[in-house]
MARTOR-245721 format. One record per residue (C-alpha): residue in one letter; residue number from 1; x, y, z. Coordinates in pm, 1 decimal. Each point is the difference from the previous one (the first is absolute). Layout:
REC   residuo   num         c1         c2         c3
REC         A   NUM          X          Y          Z
...
***
This chain:
REC   residuo   num         c1         c2         c3
REC         M     1      561.5     1180.5     2310.0
REC         V     2     -216.9       45.8     -265.1
REC         P     3     -201.3      297.1      -85.1
REC         D     4     -379.1      -64.2       -5.4
REC         T     5      -20.2      159.4     -319.5
REC         Y     6      135.3     -285.2     -168.8
REC         S     7     -174.5     -252.7     -199.5
REC         L     8        5.1     -366.4       99.0
REC         H     9      190.9      -53.3     -310.1
REC         Q    10      260.8      266.8      114.1
REC         L    11       16.5     -205.4      348.3
REC         H    12       50.7     -320.8     -227.3
REC         R    13      314.8      167.8     -154.3
REC         V    14      145.8      133.2      332.0
REC         I    15      -37.7     -360.2      155.4
REC         Q    16      178.8     -157.1     -340.2
REC         L    17      307.6      220.7       71.4
REC         V    18       14.8      -44.3      374.0
REC         F    19        5.2     -395.0      -65.0
REC         G    20      216.3       21.6     -269.0
REC         W    21     -255.7     -148.9     -243.4
REC         L    22      -13.8       75.5     -357.7
REC         D    23     -376.2       23.9      -70.7
REC         Y    24      -28.7     -300.5     -243.5
REC         H    25     -330.6     -137.9      140.0
REC         L    26     -358.9      100.5       91.7
REC         Y    27      -92.4      144.4      336.8
REC         S    28     -327.6       78.0      191.3
REC         F    29     -103.6      176.1      307.8
REC         Q    30     -248.2      -72.9      228.2
REC         A    31     -163.2      238.4      276.8
REC         G    32     -304.6     -156.1      166.8
REC         E    33     -217.6     -138.5     -277.2
REC         R    34      153.3      207.1     -257.2
REC         R    35      265.6     -125.1     -241.2
REC         F    36      195.2      209.8     -254.7
REC         E    37      247.5     -100.3     -293.7
REC         Q    38      154.4      136.1     -324.0
REC         P    39     -259.2       89.1     -251.2
REC         L    40      104.6     -266.6     -249.4
REC         D    41     -221.3     -189.6     -236.1
REC         G    42     -221.4     -219.0      187.3
REC         A    43       70.3      161.7      336.8
REC         E    44     -325.7      -64.8      223.5
REC         D    45       80.2      230.9      300.9
REC         E    46       48.8      375.3       72.4
REC         D    47      245.3      191.1     -171.0
REC         S    48      311.5       48.2      207.1
REC         T    49      125.8      280.9     -237.6
REC         V    50     -287.1      245.3      116.7
REC         I    51      -70.4     -108.6      373.9
REC         L    52      203.8      231.9      224.0
REC         L    53      118.8     -133.9      341.0
REC         S    54     -215.6      292.7      163.5
REC         D    55     -331.5     -143.3     -227.7
REC         L    56       36.1     -281.8      231.7
REC         E    57      -35.8      214.0      326.1
REC         L    58      227.0     -220.1      174.9
REC         G    59       52.7       72.5      392.3
REC         K    60      294.2      -44.5      192.1
REC         K    61       84.5     -396.2       57.7
REC         A    62     -220.4      -65.6     -274.6
REC         R    63      108.7     -310.0     -202.6
REC         F    64      -16.0     -105.0     -355.3
REC         I    65      174.8     -256.6     -227.3
REC         Y    66      224.9       43.6     -297.9
REC         R    67       51.6     -330.9     -215.0
REC         Y    68      264.1      -27.0     -263.8
REC         D    69       67.3     -277.5     -236.5
REC         F    70     -303.7     -214.5       -4.3
REC         G    71      224.7     -294.7      -67.7
REC         D    72      248.6       52.5      292.8
REC         N    73     -296.6      144.4      194.5
REC         W    74      191.6      252.9      233.7
REC         L    75     -245.9      152.7      238.7
REC         L    76      107.0      315.2      186.6
REC         E    77     -218.2      159.9      283.6
REC         I    78       20.3      351.3       -4.0
REC         I    79      -73.1      209.0      334.9
REC         V    80      -67.2      365.8        7.5
REC         D    81      255.7      101.2      268.7
REC         D    82      -96.1      358.7        4.4
REC         I    83     -173.4      270.8     -198.1
REC         H    84      156.8      359.4      -53.7
REC         I    85     -241.4      251.1     -168.0
REC         V    86      222.0      204.1     -259.7
REC         S    87     -171.1      300.7     -201.1
REC         P    88        2.5      -71.0     -352.3
REC         L    89      101.9      367.0      -48.0
REC         D    90      336.0      -82.9      139.4
REC         E    91      149.6     -165.1     -254.0
REC         S    92      339.4       18.7      115.9
REC         D    93      -53.5     -178.4      319.8
REC         E    94      183.1     -340.8        7.2
REC         R    95     -290.3     -209.1      112.4
REC         L    96     -141.9       26.1     -347.8
REC         L    97      290.7     -252.0      -88.6
REC         P    98       29.9     -358.1       98.7
REC         K    99      259.2      -82.1      298.0
REC         L   100      162.9     -269.6      134.2
REC         Y   101       86.5       37.3      356.2
REC         A   102      184.5     -323.4       68.9
REC         G   103       19.4     -369.9     -127.6
REC         E   104      153.8     -336.1       51.3
REC         R   105       89.8     -277.3     -195.7
REC         A   106      -30.3      -12.3     -403.0
REC         G   107     -330.2      -73.2     -164.7
REC         P   108      -43.1     -356.5     -161.0
REC         P   109      130.0      -18.2     -347.3
REC         E   110     -244.3       22.6     -266.3
REC         D   111     -168.2     -333.3     -112.9
REC         C   112      153.4     -209.4      303.3
REC         G   113     -322.4     -190.0       30.0
REC         G   114     -158.8      199.5      297.0
REC         P   115       26.2      -56.6      361.7
REC         H   116       68.3     -394.6      -34.5
REC         G   117      238.1       50.2     -296.7
REC         Y   118      207.5      279.9      166.3
REC         A   119       28.3     -228.7      321.1
REC         H   120      115.1     -259.2     -230.8
REC         M   121      263.9      217.7     -169.8
REC         L   122      139.1      125.0      304.5
REC         E   123       55.8     -354.0      149.2
REC         A   124      144.8      -81.7     -336.8
REC         M   125      224.3      293.7      -24.6
REC         Q   126      144.8      -72.8      347.7
REC         N   127       81.3     -352.1       13.9
REC         P   128      269.9      -88.2     -263.8
REC         E   129     -103.3     -382.1       31.7
REC         H   130     -359.0       97.5     -134.5
REC         P   131      -43.6     -152.7     -337.2
REC         E   132     -129.1      341.0     -154.6
REC         H   133      283.1      204.4      205.1
REC         E   134      163.3       82.1     -315.1
REC         D   135     -310.8       68.0     -244.0
REC         Y   136     -134.1      253.8      255.7
REC         R   137      349.8      163.2       50.1
REC         R   138       10.4       56.9     -376.4
REC         W   139     -364.6      117.0      -39.4
REC         A   140       13.2      226.0      304.0
REC         G   141      369.1      149.5      -69.9
REC         N   142       89.5      165.9      277.8
REC         Y   143     -312.6       21.2      179.3
REC         D   144       54.9       56.1      391.7
REC         P   145     -343.2      -43.1      194.3
REC         E   146      156.2      205.5      277.6
REC         Q   147      109.5      314.3     -200.9
REC         F   148     -218.7      302.9      -18.2
REC         D   149      124.2      326.9     -129.9
REC         L   150     -237.3      251.4      170.2
REC         R   151      199.8      305.3     -205.6
REC         M   152      -51.5     -163.8     -336.1
REC         V   153     -360.8      -71.6       49.7
REC         R   154      -53.4      354.1       83.6
REC         N   155      182.0      104.1     -295.0
REC         N   156     -213.8     -215.0     -216.5
REC         L   157     -305.5      137.8      163.0
REC         A   158      120.7      358.1      -38.6
REC         L   159       93.1      -44.8     -373.9
REC         A   160     -342.4     -190.5      -93.9
REC         A   161     -189.1      286.7      165.0
REC         A   162      217.5      262.1     -173.8
REC         W   163      -54.3     -194.1     -336.1
REC         G   164     -359.3      -24.1       65.6
REC         T   165      -20.5     -391.9      -15.2
REC         V   166     -136.8      -28.3      371.2
***
């Protein structure tokens, strides 16, 4: 759950925390014909730091795309599951903070080569006979694709919100 008062940049930060990514790369959002990105030199699309989710007027079941790391090309389809209206005057309402209700499996490691590279990495890590098995084991450390720590991710989101970094 993410407040509709969050900018797309804040949503980007939430996604980074949930996936365990380190925000090393560029990102963009696409909603309909509109495209949003960080306001960096040479940016051609709308500024993701000033567009709020509420500005997009997304209805229930609306879909939009988050793209991260243009080299690895991670594409996430975001689907609006439900909409809760919260009074902006009630700042104590927990719905003004991001919240993760459930999750499973670890996010793919940063810089693993996108969906195809990730599949290759998993294949190599699971097969001791694979020629790259030891390289991937060394590179990925104790990465376990089946491991997801809901409590840790929730804590990370709460801390980031408290520190004002999302």
